C-alpha positions in Angstrom: 0.0 0.0 0.0 2.8 2.4 0.9 4.5 1.9 -2.4 1.3 3.0 -4.1 1.0 6.1 -1.9 4.4 7.5 -0.8 2.5 10.4 1.0 1.0 7.9 3.4 4.3 7.6 5.3 4.5 11.4 5.6 1.0 11.6 6.9 1.5 8.8 9.5 4.7 10.3 10.8 3.1 13.8 11.1 0.0 12.5 12.9 2.0 10.3 15.3 4.3 13.2 16.2 1.6 15.0 18.1 -1.5 14.0 20.1 -3.3 17.1 18.7 -2.7 15.8 15.2 -4.1 12.4 16.2 -7.2 14.2 17.4 -7.4 16.3 14.2 -7.0 13.2 12.1 -10.0 11.6 13.7 -12.1 14.7 14.0 -11.8 16.4 10.6 -13.1 13.6 8.4 -16.2 13.3 10.7 -16.8 17.1 10.6 -16.5 17.1 6.8 -18.9 14.1 6.4 -21.4 15.9 8.6 -21.3 19.0 6.4 -19.4 21.2 8.8 -16.6 23.7 7.9 -13.7 24.6 10.2 -11.9 27.7 11.3 -8.5 26.9 12.8 -6.6 29.6 14.6 -2.9 29.8 15.6 -0.6 32.5 16.8 2.3 31.0 14.9 2.7 31.0 11.2 5.1 28.1 11.3 2.3 26.0 13.0 -0.1 27.0 10.2 2.5 25.9 7.7 2.7 22.4 9.3 -1.1 22.1 9.6 -1.5 23.3 6.0 1.0 20.6 4.8 -1.0 18.0 6.7 -4.3 19.2 5.2 -2.9 19.1 1.7 -1.6 15.5 2.3 -5.2 14.6 3.4 -6.5 16.4 0.4 -8.7 18.9 2.3 -9.5 22.1 0.5 -8.0 25.0 2.5 -8.0 28.7 2.6 -5.5 30.7 4.7 -5.2 34.2 6.1 -2.1 35.3 7.9 -0.1 38.5 8.2 1.4 38.0 4.7 -2.0 38.1 3.0 -3.0 41.6 1.9 -6.3 43.3 1.4 -7.8 42.0 -1.9 -6.3 38.5 -1.5 -7.6 38.3 2.1 -11.1 39.3 0.9 -11.0 36.8 -1.9 -10.1 34.0 0.5 -12.9 34.9 2.8 -15.4 35.1 -0.1 -14.3 31.6 -1.4 -14.7 30.1 2.1 -18.1 31.7 2.6 -19.5 30.8 -0.8 -22.5 28.5 -0.6 -22.2 27.0 -4.0 -19.3 25.3 -5.9 -18.3 27.2 -9.0 -16.9 25.5 -12.1 -17.0 22.2 -10.3 -14.5 23.3 -7.7 -14.8 21.9 -4.2 -15.9 24.4 -1.5 -13.1 25.1 1.0 -13.5 23.0 4.2 -11.0 24.7 6.4 -9.9 28.3 6.9 -6.5 28.6 8.6 -6.2 31.9 10.4 -3.3 33.7 12.2 -4.5 35.5 15.3 -2.1 38.3 14.1 -3.6 38.5 10.6 -5.6 41.7 11.4 -2.5 43.8 11.3 -3.1 45.4 14.7 -1.8 44.7 18.1 
């Protein structure tokens, strides 16, 4: 199985590295199957990078807003996440990653 999917090893190592990832790995598929969407906050951009890698390996559609995302791109990400319908057959984002410092103040 692993020879067919080399990303499986990376996913397993990442999940086993943290109890919080074990919880996320169990919780997120259930939330998605129940039709929920998720906002995930962190103070640290590097943590968002790690979570984003995990989400891409699990093939979840993700939007992200942090301090490096400026006005128009930020609004576009919010609009994509909030949209109710899928456009052009594209999957609706399931998770929005947010930096608690993305507002540019404080």
